[in-house]
C-alpha positions, 0 to 999 in steps of 0.5 A, spaced: 390 957 327 385 953 324 386 945 324 381 941 319 380 934 322 377 929 317 374 922 319 375 915 315 378 916 308 378 910 304 380 911 297 380 904 295 375 899 291 370 903 287 374 910 289 380 907 286 377 905 280 374 912 279 381 915 280 384 911 275 380 916 270 378 922 274 382 928 277 386 927 284 381 932 287 375 928 285 374 925 292 373 932 295 367 934 291 366 941 293 369 941 300 376 944 298 374 951 299 373 949 306 379 945 307 383 950 304 381 955 310 386 950 315 393 951 316 393 944 317 389 938 315 389 931 318 385 925 316 385 918 318 387 914 312 383 908 312 386 904 306 394 903 304 396 906 298 401 901 294 401 898 288 404 892 291 403 887 297 400 881 298 392 881 300 392 879 308 389 872 308 382 871 311 380 878 312 374 880 309 375 887 307 381 889 304 382 896 302 388 898 297 389 905 293 394 906 287 400 909 290 399 915 285 393 917 289 398 920 294 396 926 289 389 926 292 391 927 299 396 933 296 390 936 292 386 937 299 392 939 302 392 933 307 398 934 311 398 929 316 395 922 316 393 917 322 395 910 320 393 907 326 387 903 324 385 896 321 386 897 314 393 899 314 396 892 313 391 889 309 396 888 303 402 886 308 408 889 310 411 890 303 405 895 302 406 899 308 413 900 307 411 902 300 406 907 303 410 910 308 416 912 303 411 915 298 408 919 304 415 921 306 417 923 299 411 928 298 411 931 305 405 928 308 406 927 316 404 920 319 403 917 325 400 910 328 404 905 324 411 904 322 416 899 321 417 898 329 414 899 335 418 906 336 416 908 329 409 907 330 408 910 337 412 916 334 408 923 334 408 927 328 409 934 329 407 940 324 410 947 325 405 953 324 408 959 324 411 959 331 407 954 334 408 946 334 402 942 333 403 934 335 399 928 333 399 921 336 395 916 333 393 909 336 387 904 335 384 898 339 382 895 333 386 889 330 391 887 336 394 882 331 397 887 328 401 890 334 408 893 332 414 890 336 421 892 337 423 888 330 416 888 326 412 893 322 405 894 325 400 899 328 400 903 335 395 898 339 392 900 345 387 896 349 382 901 350 377 896 354 383 895 359 383 903 361 382 901 368 386 895 368 392 898 369 395 895 362 402 897 360 400 900 353 395 905 356 400 907 361 405 908 356 400 912 352 399 917 357 406 918 359 407 919 351 402 924 351 406 928 357 412 927 354 410 930 347 406 936 350 412 938 353 415 939 346 409 942 342 404 947 344 398 943 341 397 936 342 391 932 338 390 925 339 387 920 333 383 915 336 381 909 332 377 905 337 370 901 338 365 898 333 362 900 327 355 902 329 351 905 334 351 913 337 352 911 344 359 913 347 362 907 350 364 909 357 371 906 356 372 911 351 370 917 355 374 915 361 380 914 356 379 921 353 379 924 360 385 921 362 388 923 355 386 931 356 388 930 364 395 928 361 396 934 356 392 932 350 388 938 347 384 935 342 381 927 342 379 926 335 375 919 335 373 915 329 372 908 326 365 908 327 362 909 320 357 914 323 358 920 327 357 921 335 357 927 340 362 932 342 364 933 349 368 939 352 372 937 358 376 942 361 375 946 355 378 941 351 374 938 345 373 930 345 370 928 338 368 921 340 367 919 332 367 923 326 364 918 322 366 916 314 368 922 310 369 919 303 368 911 301 364 907 297 360 903 302 353 901 302 349 906 306 345 904 312 338 908 311 337 909 319 345 910 321 347 914 315 354 912 314 354 917 308 354 923 313 359 927 317 363 933 318 369 937 316 371 939 323 374 945 323 378 947 330 380 954 331 385 956 336 386 962 341 393 962 341 395 955 342 389 953 346 382 950 342 377 956 342 372 954 337 370 948 333 366 949 327 362 943 324 361 943 316 356 937 315 358 933 309 355 927 305 358 922 300 355 922 293 357 918 287 364 916 291 365 923 293 364 928 299 360 934 298 358 939 303 350 938 305 345 942 302 338 941 303 340 936 309 345 940 312 340 942 318 338 935 319 345 933 320 347 938 324 340 937 329 342 930 330 349 932 332 346 937 337 342 932 340 348 927 341 352 933 344 347 935 348 347 928 352 354 929 353 353 936 356 355 940 350 352 946 347 352 948 340 349 953 335 347 952 328 348 958 323 344 957 318 347 963 313 354 959 313 351 952 314 355 951 320 354 948 327 359 952 332 361 949 338 364 954 343 370 951 347 374 957 350 369 960 356 365 966 354 367 965 346 361 967 342 360 967 334 362 973 331 358 972 325 
């Protein structure tokens, strides 16, 4: 089984303007052949898809994409989206409701936000042949949007309180245990931390390891505009930050928020076996496979991951960075 994981996908503002005339597949550039290798593709949707709603007051950055752009997600065969982030309510609860209905209508599963706390915490489950793959999404951004028993919102977990015994942290770990009891592979979507800096926060490492000990098979982090290193813990990958996959943001020349990867996870049965990272760059409001810069992007990821004890190999002919997860697994290329 192959699962593609994509970082922040922001289809609002200038990307939305481009999609008024361009084909739905425009934002994905030449990445579609890689994405179509996957049995399931997951992305963090860093905007709300809606035609209505009211802009959230006093919020500087508000991202909304036309409702029709659900077709853009479908064009990339994105089957599951994470909604636990700091933009899903940029245009209020009515816009959220509009998006939830559209995703459901088009068969795109979702996790991390909903019309109440139970819905926001509910895992998405996608079957791939005989295997059930589960997705749980949470965020430590935007605590004022936390869903309650009767109000729409996000699955909020205060990550910085991981060692303080906060009920929401213990509830998350219990949710992982329960969900792992009914799926064969469990992926955690963690929209956590600030926007910049390559260093991994100690609280992120602590919580990621707790999640794996509770039963998670993959921890997929995002929120930072740049990618961070990958750690392998108990033969399970932790992607601390995937970075930005598609958006219209100004590019920081040092941090390079226009660079990311398609993270293609290959499983051995229901266990992670190998992670293949295809370097990407955002150019003209679309993501493209990196060409001349691919080696340098991969080299940066190798350096960051080595600091976390993770070994990797750059396969020049395929322009892919390979991280073996299962013991003794080597490339067949």
